[in-house]
C-alpha positions in Angstrom: -38.4 -6.2 -30.3 -36.4 -5.5 -27.1 -34.4 -2.2 -26.8 -30.6 -2.4 -26.6 -29.3 -0.6 -23.5 -26.1 0.7 -22.0 -26.1 -1.3 -18.8 -23.3 -2.6 -16.5 -23.5 -4.6 -13.3 -20.5 -4.7 -10.9 -19.8 -6.5 -7.6 -16.7 -5.4 -5.8 -15.0 -3.6 -2.9 -15.3 0.1 -2.4 -11.7 1.5 -2.8 -12.1 4.8 -1.0 -14.6 6.6 1.3 -17.2 8.1 -1.0 -16.8 11.9 -1.6 -20.2 13.6 -1.4 -21.1 16.9 -3.0 -24.4 18.8 -2.5 -25.4 20.8 -5.6 -27.1 24.2 -5.4 -30.4 22.4 -6.1 -29.9 20.3 -2.9 -29.3 17.1 -4.9 -26.4 14.9 -3.7 -23.7 13.5 -6.0 -21.3 10.9 -4.6 -18.0 9.8 -6.3 -16.0 6.7 -5.3 -14.0 3.9 -6.7 -14.8 0.2 -6.9 -12.3 -2.7 -7.3 -13.5 -5.8 -9.1 -11.5 -9.0 -9.4 -11.2 -11.6 -12.2 -9.7 -15.0 -11.6 -8.2 -17.1 -14.4 -5.4 -19.5 -15.2 -2.4 -18.3 -17.2 -0.6 -20.4 -19.9 1.4 -22.3 -17.2 -1.9 -23.3 -15.4 -1.2 -21.0 -12.5 -4.1 -19.1 -10.8 -3.9 -15.4 -11.4 -6.1 -12.6 -10.0 -6.6 -9.4 -12.0 -8.1 -6.3 -10.4 -9.9 -3.6 -12.4 -10.7 -0.2 -10.9 -13.9 1.6 -11.7 -14.7 5.3 -11.0 -18.3 5.6 -10.0 -20.8 8.4 -9.7 -24.2 8.1 -7.9 -27.0 10.7 -7.9 -30.0 11.6 -5.7 -31.4 8.8 -3.5 -28.7 6.3 -4.7 -26.1 8.8 -3.7 -27.6 9.1 -0.2 -27.6 5.3 0.2 -23.9 5.0 -1.0 -22.9 7.9 1.3 -24.6 6.2 4.3 -23.7 2.5 3.8 -20.7 2.1 1.4 -17.4 2.9 3.2 -13.9 1.9 2.1 -13.5 -1.9 1.9 -17.3 -2.6 1.9 -18.4 -5.2 -0.8 -21.3 -3.9 -2.8 -23.2 -4.6 -6.0 -24.1 -1.8 -8.3 -26.0 -1.4 -11.6 -25.9 1.5 -14.0 -24.7 2.7 -17.4 -21.3 3.7 -18.7 -20.3 7.3 -19.5 -17.0 7.6 -21.3 -14.9 10.6 -20.2 -11.6 11.9 -21.5 -9.1 14.1 -19.7 -6.2 15.4 -21.7 -2.8 16.2 -20.0 -1.9 18.1 -23.2 -3.2 18.1 -26.7 -0.8 15.4 -27.7 -0.7 13.3 -24.6 -4.3 12.1 -23.7 -5.1 9.9 -20.8 -8.4 8.0 -20.9 -10.6 6.6 -18.2 -14.1 5.1 -17.9 -16.5 6.4 -15.4 -19.8 4.8 -14.6 -22.7 7.2 -14.0 -25.6 5.7 -12.1 -28.1 8.3 -13.3 -30.3 6.3 -15.6 -31.5 8.4 -18.4 -34.5 7.4 -20.5 -34.4 8.0 -24.2 -36.8 11.0 -23.7 -34.4 12.5 -21.1 -31.4 12.0 -23.5 -33.3 13.7 -26.3 -34.4 16.6 -24.0 -30.7 17.1 -22.9 -29.5 16.8 -26.4 -26.4 14.7 -25.4 -25.4 11.6 -23.5 -21.6 12.0 -23.4 -19.5 14.8 -22.0 -15.8 15.0 -22.8 -13.6 17.5 -20.9 -10.0 18.4 -21.9 -7.9 19.4 -18.9 -4.3 20.3 -18.2 -4.0 17.5 -15.6 -4.4 19.9 -12.7 -8.1 20.0 -12.8 -8.3 23.1 -15.0 -10.7 22.3 -17.9 -9.9 24.2 -21.0 -12.4 22.6 -23.4 -15.7 20.8 -23.0 -17.7 18.9 -25.7 -21.2 17.3 -25.4 -21.9 14.4 -27.7 -24.5 11.8 -28.4 -23.0 8.4 -28.2 -23.8 7.9 -31.9 -21.6 10.8 -32.9 -18.3 9.0 -32.5 -16.9 5.5 -32.2 -14.9 5.0 -29.0 -13.4 1.6 -28.0 -13.4 0.6 -24.4 -10.0 1.2 -22.9 -8.7 -1.1 -20.1 -6.7 0.6 -17.4 -3.9 -0.9 -15.4 -2.8 0.1 -11.9 0.6 -0.9 -10.6 1.5 0.1 -7.0 -1.3 2.7 -7.1 0.0 4.3 -10.3 -2.2 4.3 -13.4 -0.4 3.0 -16.5 -1.8 4.2 -19.8 -2.1 1.9 -22.8 1.1 3.4 -24.3 3.1 2.6 -21.1 2.6 -1.2 -20.8 
């Protein structure tokens, strides 16, 4: 029997120059955005293009390759797994986003760490006031689609 996996493949254009951080261990982490497009026909038969933005994180050797070759506007293909993150503007007004983490964890690594999802609550200014570590089986969380209009993120309650 084959094993079910958390796997995603994307082909798109890099939305910003990758931001590289070198950890104390010397390991590189790179963060960048990727725009993917979907073409379809609406109810009137007109061609429509929809763009989705993905926040990406690459680690180690993959981070080095992204840092070296993937500048803003470059078309690339990536493969990895999803990691759902939540940032709360306040306890009552949460904004959701999906990040894709390219660190591929085996089941043994996930078991050794004791978690495979990290949720941080923040005041919206980068100040984290609460952090929780979860296994993906601990809670059901539907995928939430984000919409960008003129560079502004619209949350599901705003459209």
